[in-house]
Legacy VTK file of the C-alpha trace (Angstrom):
# vtk DataFile Version 3.0
C-alpha trace
ASCII
DATASET POLYDATA
POINTS 589 float
0.000 0.000 0.000
1.755 3.159 -1.149
1.170 6.781 -0.271
0.572 9.472 -2.856
3.340 11.991 -3.470
2.908 14.338 -0.565
4.893 17.172 -2.108
2.332 17.778 -4.833
-0.103 20.570 -4.009
-3.193 18.498 -4.857
-2.253 15.820 -2.304
-4.509 15.837 0.766
-5.343 13.449 3.566
-8.722 12.352 2.262
-7.541 11.657 -1.289
-4.938 9.291 0.193
-7.598 7.638 2.346
-9.830 7.177 -0.729
-6.969 5.470 -2.563
-6.445 3.164 0.424
-10.156 2.291 0.425
-10.046 1.452 -3.307
-7.179 -1.001 -2.689
-8.388 -2.519 0.589
-12.188 -2.250 0.651
-12.719 -5.536 2.513
-9.890 -5.073 4.993
-10.630 -4.209 8.637
-10.122 -0.487 9.153
-11.275 0.098 12.731
-12.382 -2.058 15.629
-13.370 -1.664 19.250
-14.428 -4.636 21.344
-16.388 -6.977 19.069
-17.257 -4.251 16.552
-15.239 -4.350 13.332
-15.649 -1.973 10.391
-14.143 -2.564 6.953
-12.634 0.208 4.846
-15.571 -0.029 2.435
-18.170 0.287 5.175
-16.202 3.028 6.907
-16.110 5.089 3.707
-19.904 4.785 3.342
-20.525 5.886 6.915
-18.052 8.748 6.556
-19.821 9.942 3.404
-23.203 9.787 5.147
-21.956 11.879 8.054
-20.156 14.270 5.715
-23.520 14.870 4.055
-24.957 15.764 7.460
-22.119 18.200 8.090
-22.649 19.947 4.765
-26.409 20.188 5.321
-25.710 21.664 8.751
-23.757 24.452 7.084
-20.145 23.448 7.617
-17.906 24.809 4.879
-14.320 24.378 3.750
-11.869 25.731 6.333
-14.477 25.708 9.121
-13.242 24.804 12.600
-15.288 21.959 14.069
-14.847 20.903 17.692
-15.000 17.174 18.372
-15.912 15.848 21.836
-16.712 12.160 21.381
-15.686 9.227 23.553
-13.351 6.724 21.927
-15.435 4.816 19.387
-15.841 4.080 15.685
-17.979 7.238 15.597
-14.939 9.250 16.681
-12.969 8.023 13.655
-15.949 8.622 11.353
-16.249 12.193 12.630
-12.556 12.943 12.059
-12.651 11.570 8.506
-15.927 13.325 7.694
-14.569 16.671 8.885
-11.504 16.217 6.659
-13.712 15.039 3.771
-15.723 18.285 3.746
-12.516 20.334 3.892
-13.019 21.443 7.494
-10.588 21.361 10.459
-11.054 19.139 13.504
-10.459 20.548 16.986
-10.315 17.546 19.349
-11.494 17.852 22.949
-11.023 14.958 25.348
-14.402 13.501 26.264
-13.279 13.314 29.913
-12.284 16.974 30.213
-14.159 19.007 32.848
-16.989 21.120 31.452
-15.160 24.395 32.084
-12.128 23.171 30.152
-14.320 22.120 27.216
-16.059 25.500 27.184
-12.720 27.311 27.289
-11.405 25.433 24.237
-14.641 26.042 22.334
-14.438 29.714 23.247
-10.756 30.010 22.263
-11.322 28.222 18.953
-14.359 30.405 18.096
-15.856 27.289 16.536
-19.503 27.479 15.483
-20.023 23.704 15.588
-19.268 20.812 17.918
-19.770 17.092 17.284
-20.782 15.018 20.315
-22.278 11.586 20.963
-24.131 12.770 24.033
-26.195 15.881 23.379
-26.938 16.317 27.082
-23.280 16.676 28.091
-23.549 20.395 28.756
-24.814 23.585 27.191
-22.525 25.196 24.633
-22.593 28.416 22.649
-22.341 26.638 19.307
-24.328 24.339 17.052
-24.406 20.791 18.452
-24.255 17.861 16.015
-25.011 14.461 17.532
-23.068 11.828 15.607
-24.726 8.622 16.836
-27.979 9.564 15.090
-26.226 10.014 11.754
-23.808 7.106 11.305
-25.960 4.033 11.844
-27.999 4.463 8.656
-27.794 1.707 6.066
-28.250 3.981 3.032
-25.371 5.542 1.117
-25.524 9.324 0.780
-22.509 9.923 -1.451
-20.787 13.255 -0.990
-17.664 13.971 -3.051
-14.673 15.040 -0.988
-14.032 18.773 -0.987
-10.760 19.517 -2.783
-8.105 20.690 -0.350
-4.340 21.085 -0.634
-1.390 20.250 1.570
-1.407 23.828 2.882
-4.960 23.575 4.252
-5.322 22.905 7.976
-6.003 19.354 9.179
-6.458 19.897 12.912
-5.896 22.284 15.810
-4.835 20.797 19.149
-4.969 22.970 22.253
-2.014 22.661 24.617
-1.372 24.151 28.027
-0.495 27.857 27.906
2.085 29.738 30.000
-0.306 32.701 30.351
-2.900 30.534 32.059
-4.911 30.015 28.872
-4.748 27.046 26.447
-3.303 27.786 22.996
-4.326 26.169 19.715
-1.590 24.700 17.514
-2.468 24.812 13.795
-1.229 21.798 11.794
-1.579 21.621 8.012
-2.492 18.478 6.053
0.855 18.436 4.284
2.668 18.320 7.619
0.828 15.112 8.518
1.301 13.511 5.095
5.045 14.151 4.933
5.442 12.707 8.451
4.463 9.305 7.080
6.223 9.774 3.746
9.499 10.455 5.540
9.189 7.704 8.149
7.893 4.871 5.936
11.497 4.163 4.883
12.297 3.568 8.576
9.249 1.533 9.568
7.901 0.056 6.340
4.309 0.404 7.587
1.828 -1.576 5.465
-1.721 -2.915 5.242
-0.843 -5.930 7.398
-0.075 -3.736 10.400
-2.360 -3.596 13.430
-2.117 -0.366 15.421
-3.597 0.578 18.786
-5.176 3.966 19.427
-4.180 4.082 23.085
-3.979 7.850 23.564
-6.545 10.624 23.843
-7.625 12.273 20.599
-6.625 15.587 22.229
-3.021 14.327 22.593
-1.059 14.574 19.347
0.338 11.031 19.732
-3.142 9.977 18.546
-2.470 11.681 15.188
0.407 9.250 14.632
-1.722 6.284 15.734
-4.900 7.072 13.788
-3.432 8.294 10.505
-0.553 5.819 10.684
-3.063 2.978 10.476
-5.521 4.511 8.002
-3.041 5.954 5.482
-1.405 2.551 5.009
-4.568 0.429 5.005
-3.826 -1.042 8.415
-6.169 -2.090 11.216
-6.730 0.493 13.989
-7.717 -1.047 17.338
-9.381 1.535 19.580
-8.461 1.034 23.236
-11.269 2.024 25.649
-10.211 4.086 28.665
-11.072 1.230 31.042
-8.622 -1.087 29.258
-5.944 1.599 28.859
-5.956 1.965 32.666
-5.566 -1.773 33.271
-2.151 -3.016 32.027
-3.035 -6.711 32.376
-6.167 -6.350 30.250
-4.335 -4.120 27.775
-1.554 -6.696 27.398
-4.184 -9.339 26.665
-5.762 -7.030 24.059
-2.382 -6.578 22.321
-2.033 -10.363 22.209
-5.610 -11.084 21.078
-5.604 -8.462 18.320
-2.114 -9.450 17.096
-0.931 -5.838 17.361
2.188 -5.057 15.305
2.702 -1.340 16.074
2.433 -0.196 19.694
2.906 3.462 20.679
3.490 4.303 24.331
4.671 7.103 26.557
7.506 5.788 28.764
5.258 6.083 31.829
2.529 3.945 30.267
5.070 1.356 29.178
6.488 1.108 32.700
2.991 0.057 33.755
2.884 -2.580 31.012
6.247 -4.236 31.717
5.143 -6.069 34.921
2.142 -7.439 33.004
4.480 -8.731 30.300
6.727 -10.385 32.878
3.789 -12.049 34.621
2.099 -13.233 31.418
3.021 -16.478 29.676
1.641 -15.211 26.364
4.365 -13.702 24.187
3.571 -10.880 21.767
5.055 -12.603 18.740
3.297 -10.376 16.166
4.611 -7.113 17.615
7.060 -5.406 15.197
7.608 -2.029 16.868
7.230 -0.342 20.213
7.496 3.399 19.617
8.106 5.705 22.572
7.190 9.379 22.582
5.636 12.194 24.567
8.165 12.389 27.387
11.752 11.656 28.415
12.737 8.001 28.143
14.933 6.522 30.880
16.563 3.698 28.938
17.439 1.599 31.977
13.744 1.106 32.767
13.581 -1.071 29.615
15.953 -3.734 30.994
13.215 -6.069 32.330
11.506 -5.948 28.925
14.679 -6.592 26.905
15.632 -9.434 29.255
12.388 -11.103 28.181
12.014 -10.050 24.545
15.472 -9.021 23.459
16.086 -5.996 21.277
15.070 -6.994 17.726
11.546 -8.465 17.946
9.922 -6.120 18.602
12.252 -3.273 17.715
12.261 -0.412 20.206
12.197 3.127 18.794
12.477 6.370 20.753
11.023 9.447 19.036
11.172 13.081 20.122
8.702 15.746 19.102
6.072 18.204 20.252
2.643 19.317 19.100
4.104 22.303 17.230
6.273 19.987 15.095
3.570 17.475 14.043
4.166 14.733 16.593
7.739 13.611 15.804
11.050 15.287 14.915
13.625 12.558 15.569
13.866 8.783 15.755
16.314 6.342 17.329
16.561 2.581 17.053
17.431 1.387 20.567
20.221 -1.177 21.079
21.719 -2.943 24.091
24.381 -0.285 24.525
21.645 2.326 24.945
19.839 0.187 27.554
22.972 0.068 29.679
23.652 3.782 29.303
22.638 5.754 32.383
23.594 9.113 30.925
21.709 11.145 28.328
18.197 10.382 27.129
19.088 9.788 23.485
16.571 10.860 20.834
18.571 9.925 17.752
18.639 11.757 14.447
16.114 14.110 12.829
13.583 12.721 10.369
15.087 13.366 6.930
13.099 16.530 6.176
13.549 18.089 9.642
16.449 20.046 11.137
17.607 20.758 14.708
19.800 23.638 15.785
21.159 23.960 19.346
21.152 27.600 20.474
22.384 29.354 23.613
22.147 33.098 24.221
21.137 33.630 20.607
24.158 31.809 19.186
24.490 28.350 17.659
26.647 26.229 19.967
29.229 23.642 18.885
28.643 19.914 19.127
28.746 18.694 22.705
27.392 21.881 24.249
23.935 22.131 25.776
21.357 24.618 24.505
17.748 25.141 23.451
16.572 23.036 20.506
15.271 25.080 17.577
13.431 22.991 14.996
12.776 23.643 11.299
11.198 21.762 8.425
7.782 21.037 6.874
6.575 19.510 10.135
6.616 22.880 11.893
3.110 24.186 12.617
1.564 27.209 10.923
1.450 28.913 14.331
-0.948 29.501 17.226
-4.616 30.148 16.514
-5.504 33.867 16.883
-2.196 34.414 18.735
-0.042 36.390 16.308
2.027 37.734 19.205
2.951 34.291 20.515
3.448 32.931 17.004
5.891 35.760 16.268
7.721 35.026 19.521
8.087 31.231 19.095
8.094 30.721 15.302
11.166 32.599 14.168
11.975 33.773 10.643
15.704 34.184 10.047
16.718 36.745 7.488
18.025 35.147 4.305
16.452 31.778 5.124
13.128 30.398 3.910
12.884 28.166 6.960
10.778 28.910 10.015
12.536 27.861 13.216
10.406 26.875 16.208
11.763 27.597 19.676
10.904 24.310 21.394
11.860 25.427 24.897
13.522 22.014 25.276
17.158 21.733 26.232
19.190 19.379 24.071
22.688 18.500 23.066
24.211 17.164 19.869
26.585 14.394 20.917
27.466 13.046 17.465
26.885 13.749 13.789
23.534 11.927 13.783
22.782 11.769 17.505
20.942 14.212 19.732
19.924 13.906 23.366
17.048 15.425 25.315
18.111 17.182 28.520
14.933 18.817 29.878
12.906 21.988 29.763
14.478 25.425 29.502
11.459 27.008 31.192
9.011 25.912 33.887
6.985 23.751 31.516
6.485 20.238 32.886
5.847 16.872 31.277
3.649 14.419 33.157
2.507 11.126 31.580
3.333 12.511 28.141
1.362 15.749 28.500
3.060 19.125 28.245
1.848 21.195 31.157
2.341 24.863 31.876
2.270 25.153 35.705
1.206 28.794 35.339
-2.157 27.649 34.034
-2.724 25.468 37.094
-1.477 28.191 39.436
-3.827 30.750 37.875
-6.747 28.399 38.528
-5.732 27.788 42.153
-5.271 31.508 42.835
-8.952 32.114 42.052
-9.873 30.289 45.274
-10.636 32.630 48.204
-7.924 32.754 50.894
-5.239 31.495 48.486
-2.557 34.173 48.380
0.039 32.425 46.251
0.983 29.001 44.989
3.631 27.062 43.098
3.097 23.848 41.131
6.008 21.468 40.561
6.430 17.909 39.349
7.869 15.295 41.691
9.109 11.756 41.072
7.548 9.434 43.658
9.634 6.489 42.505
9.485 3.989 39.654
8.800 6.826 37.218
5.608 7.889 39.023
5.724 11.597 38.164
3.036 13.691 39.886
2.071 17.322 40.177
2.429 18.857 43.633
0.978 22.220 44.657
2.441 24.376 47.443
-0.097 26.946 48.649
0.328 30.108 50.702
-3.020 30.800 52.342
-4.433 33.402 54.699
-5.177 32.249 58.234
-8.963 32.787 58.209
-9.733 29.184 57.234
-8.347 25.768 58.097
-5.824 24.151 55.777
-8.202 21.252 55.105
-11.041 23.552 54.065
-8.787 25.537 51.726
-7.382 22.383 50.120
-10.902 21.004 49.670
-11.951 24.205 47.888
-8.844 24.136 45.696
-9.502 20.515 44.718
-13.083 21.392 43.821
-11.900 24.341 41.732
-9.269 22.430 39.712
-11.606 19.472 39.158
-14.070 21.825 37.481
-11.587 23.866 35.498
-8.716 21.553 34.523
-8.392 18.123 32.883
-7.350 15.249 35.111
-3.723 15.234 33.964
-3.359 18.880 35.057
-4.786 18.363 38.553
-2.155 18.201 41.319
-1.995 14.938 43.227
-0.814 16.498 46.478
-1.340 19.866 48.179
0.826 21.401 50.895
0.013 24.580 52.825
3.240 26.562 53.377
3.963 29.830 55.150
5.716 31.327 52.146
7.234 30.417 48.800
10.930 29.812 49.604
13.634 31.605 47.628
17.374 31.177 47.167
19.977 33.812 48.029
19.504 35.106 44.472
15.755 35.443 45.080
14.951 32.566 42.747
12.493 29.812 43.589
14.152 27.354 45.974
12.855 24.052 44.659
15.124 22.052 46.979
13.323 23.350 50.076
9.892 22.550 48.599
10.995 19.027 47.688
12.022 18.403 51.292
8.444 18.872 52.516
7.416 15.297 53.182
5.634 12.931 55.550
6.450 9.609 57.203
4.049 6.628 57.085
3.185 4.383 60.035
2.649 0.601 60.313
0.327 -2.049 61.818
-0.696 -5.646 61.136
-4.440 -5.682 60.392
-5.687 -5.578 56.802
-6.904 -2.008 57.243
-3.653 -0.893 58.812
-1.614 -2.659 56.136
-3.657 -0.886 53.486
-3.089 2.412 55.266
0.622 1.667 55.178
0.547 0.921 51.441
-1.540 4.001 50.670
0.529 6.311 52.856
3.735 4.983 51.327
2.529 5.440 47.733
0.589 8.694 48.232
3.090 10.059 50.773
0.439 11.493 53.073
-0.551 10.461 56.591
-3.675 9.901 58.687
-5.760 8.627 55.773
-9.470 8.226 56.506
-10.801 4.718 55.823
-13.723 5.998 53.709
-11.827 8.501 51.562
-11.340 7.300 47.994
-7.862 6.880 46.531
-8.162 9.403 43.683
-9.440 12.231 45.875
-6.335 11.768 48.027
-4.188 12.701 45.057
-3.793 9.284 43.491
-3.072 8.967 39.779
-3.762 6.118 37.384
-0.080 5.161 37.693
-0.021 5.187 41.491
-3.355 3.311 41.569
-1.829 0.514 39.484
1.211 0.445 41.799
-1.055 0.238 44.843
-3.183 -2.609 43.433
-0.094 -4.550 42.401
1.256 -4.213 45.958
-2.078 -5.352 47.418
-2.365 -8.330 45.051
1.201 -9.432 45.777
0.972 -9.013 49.561
-2.401 -10.745 49.956
-2.148 -13.243 47.077
-5.355 -12.059 45.402
-6.320 -10.433 42.092
-8.116 -7.127 42.592
-8.494 -5.206 39.311
-9.605 -1.774 38.125
-13.261 -2.749 37.687
-14.013 -1.181 41.056
-15.465 2.331 40.481
-12.755 4.836 41.374
-15.045 6.778 43.739
-15.521 3.530 45.719
-11.801 2.698 45.969
-11.478 3.315 49.702
-9.451 1.486 52.329
-12.620 0.144 53.949
-14.058 -1.168 50.632
-10.735 -2.682 49.609
-10.310 -4.318 53.029
-13.719 -6.003 52.661
-12.808 -7.276 49.189
-9.489 -8.631 50.472
-11.148 -10.245 53.492
-13.698 -11.995 51.271
-11.010 -13.094 48.806
-8.722 -14.753 51.350
-11.413 -16.564 53.338
LINES 1 590
589 0 1 2 3 4 5 6 7 8 9 10 11 12 13 14 15 16 17 18 19 20 21 22 23 24 25 26 27 28 29 30 31 32 33 34 35 36 37 38 39 40 41 42 43 44 45 46 47 48 49 50 51 52 53 54 55 56 57 58 59 60 61 62 63 64 65 66 67 68 69 70 71 72 73 74 75 76 77 78 79 80 81 82 83 84 85 86 87 88 89 90 91 92 93 94 95 96 97 98 99 100 101 102 103 104 105 106 107 108 109 110 111 112 113 114 115 116 117 118 119 120 121 122 123 124 125 126 127 128 129 130 131 132 133 134 135 136 137 138 139 140 141 142 143 144 145 146 147 148 149 150 151 152 153 154 155 156 157 158 159 160 161 162 163 164 165 166 167 168 169 170 171 172 173 174 175 176 177 178 179 180 181 182 183 184 185 186 187 188 189 190 191 192 193 194 195 196 197 198 199 200 201 202 203 204 205 206 207 208 209 210 211 212 213 214 215 216 217 218 219 220 221 222 223 224 225 226 227 228 229 230 231 232 233 234 235 236 237 238 239 240 241 242 243 244 245 246 247 248 249 250 251 252 253 254 255 256 257 258 259 260 261 262 263 264 265 266 267 268 269 270 271 272 273 274 275 276 277 278 279 280 281 282 283 284 285 286 287 288 289 290 291 292 293 294 295 296 297 298 299 300 301 302 303 304 305 306 307 308 309 310 311 312 313 314 315 316 317 318 319 320 321 322 323 324 325 326 327 328 329 330 331 332 333 334 335 336 337 338 339 340 341 342 343 344 345 346 347 348 349 350 351 352 353 354 355 356 357 358 359 360 361 362 363 364 365 366 367 368 369 370 371 372 373 374 375 376 377 378 379 380 381 382 383 384 385 386 387 388 389 390 391 392 393 394 395 396 397 398 399 400 401 402 403 404 405 406 407 408 409 410 411 412 413 414 415 416 417 418 419 420 421 422 423 424 425 426 427 428 429 430 431 432 433 434 435 436 437 438 439 440 441 442 443 444 445 446 447 448 449 450 451 452 453 454 455 456 457 458 459 460 461 462 463 464 465 466 467 468 469 470 471 472 473 474 475 476 477 478 479 480 481 482 483 484 485 486 487 488 489 490 491 492 493 494 495 496 497 498 499 500 501 502 503 504 505 506 507 508 509 510 511 512 513 514 515 516 517 518 519 520 521 522 523 524 525 526 527 528 529 530 531 532 533 534 535 536 537 538 539 540 541 542 543 544 545 546 547 548 549 550 551 552 553 554 555 556 557 558 559 560 561 562 563 564 565 566 567 568 569 570 571 572 573 574 575 576 577 578 579 580 581 582 583 584 585 586 587 588
């Protein structure tokens, strides 16, 4: 299955998809659970929904918000939007209502596609997809002619000013990503991909279009399975997945499941890492089991503003045993990296900010000419636009770069880029909060969490203030931007140079206690993992600051210590020490 020539102006995403359909009409395009949809049937359903979009008034270049839970309908909506020449603006179905409204407001979109019309009221036209894609008739709508310079999607990322910013990505940027990497991966119609990540996270662009542009099979992973590594491992095995994309944090969760499972993933060709810094030594347990060649392990670096990926590196045993730099390899053939410090290009071996150029660089930020001018830099005498990534890097060899960290306060947690200023702005809206700082902290085994340090007035108790802050962030921020732990401090500490003293904040900690009963053992486990004390027996794990990663760690500890098999089917709001103790007691009788 070959791609069209992406350089030609008439090339666009939907024309490539149509060619794939013509060559692979009976092949499985998308599946979720027991539902499987062929390319032929998918094209019919896309055309039907595209007809609905046109009748609704959507025109070429129109921005269309998409807030649909992971399903075949989600894929149909994306393809239909592209088919009518419009631009999809993905919003995670699990985002809080205030966050959804803010993205709709910032995008100025007139339309939103949902599969639950009663989600919440919005100041735009609501299109309910489930009522339009189950029809058996074929309402053919020819694809609107677009070019590689037309926008494909706009993804909103965390903003340093406290407001999300929309990154505009053109169709040609997506097409050339796969043109330039097919020589590395040799993707084809026999490949089975997983869509593990949120549609609002740009890793999903690689997953979704990587499968569909090559005639492969896209397996949609429901949130409930994505949160349960054992079940997800079984899904990879059952579906004979060949291309698996993971953030390093997610893969750390999966490794224990692989070690405990007798079923080997013999069909898997590639595991591709992206979204955050990879600590190579964490891969040792995996390579001890699977080796290094089947599947091949690839580390890729990139950000939303550079169309998912900029570099790639094939990992070998020498890398696994290297405890130094986080190597990101060489740029994709049509991309360039320049290491800059104090406005000057630095020589090889010296650390600096990574500036990135090439056709993968975004058009800019939606309605933010000021920020676009600041971050997307035109150099006199050069036709290239250089994007200031804000990431520190180093060139260590002719074709080898390494990722060092962030040059600013931006954080990366579970693959998401997070501007702490946005979280801090939200927290400061709470009465009695005078100031706050949000940092990331490693709680061990790669469990990176957000921690908030709050300076509050004395009128209210610390518990009451923290409760109000939690309520505020749960309404205004997505889950991945909500701090796991809150500390009330007298003041924000500073160094002798009046800079933030992170070392002092990181020393704020608590010590767990111990006992022998089931409840007391659970308290010990929870206090150790959550690093808080005096946990109430009826307070649920997530409201105490737990994350999906720490929840998995906790359940693994419980299962190992008590010799049982508690899984994630328990509703999260019922995951309390008392409930868990009853389950354990019943299981070991």
